[in-house]
N, C-alpha and C positions, 0 to 999 in steps of 0.2 A: 504492501499499499503505500502509494506516494505521499511525503510530507510536506507539500510544498503548496502555495496559495496562488490557485490560478491568476495570472494577471489580470484578468477580466472580471473576477468574481467579486472583489471590492467594488468595483464600479458599478457592477449589477446590481449589487445589496443596496449602494444610496441611492440609484434609482428607484428601485422599488420602496425604498421608505421613504423618500420624496416623493412619490407620488401617493403613497398613503397618507403622508401628511397632508398633500393637497388636495385630497380629496375624502378627507375625514375618515379613511379606513379601518376598522378594528379588527381586522384580519391583515396578515401580513405573511408570504409564503416566500422562504429563502429556501425553499429544498434545492438539494443535489447542487449547491455553489461550492465551489471547493474553496468554503471559507476555513481559516485555521482559526481567526479571532474574529467576534462581531464588529463591526463600524462602531464607533462610537456614537454616531449620528442614530442609532436606534433608541436612545435615550430621548430622544426629541418626542416619542410615542407614550412616553410613559403615562400620560394621562388619557391614551383613545384604545390600545392597543387591548383585546382581550382575546386574541388568538396569535400564535406564532407556530408557524411550521420549519422546524430544521431538519427534517428526516432526509436522512442522504448526504448531511456535510459530513462526512468519513474522518476529514481532517480536520474538524471542528477541536479546539484544547481548551478554550476558555468560555464560560457565558454568563461572567460574573454581572453584565451590565442586564442580564435578565430581570437578577433584583429590583433594578429601578423602575420595569414595568407594573406600576401599581393595581390595573385593572385584570392585569391577567387570569385569565384561567384556565386556558388550555397551551400546553408546550408539549409539541412531538418532538421527540429527539430519536426516533428510531434510525438506526446506524448510524451514529455519530460516535463510532467507534475508536477513536481519539480522545475524547472527555475521559479524564482522570479522576473526577468526582463532582459530585452535586452538592451545595448547599446553597441554604436560602435564608435570608437574615430575617 
């Protein structure tokens, strides 16, 4: 399993986050992007996001920013094999 972040993965995630912000969407699908870390822009959705799909992000190692998503009730982490641990505050 490769441990690199695809060059376009971060740009695509940022584009999807901006689209969600612009349209007031409550669900965000970042599935199958080759992200190692979540973009810092994700925290801008703290007061609107209820569902986050990260399934298939096989090289994702850190999801600490998810703690800031205050309304989140659904988190899909299927096939996120590189996650070392999960912790919530």
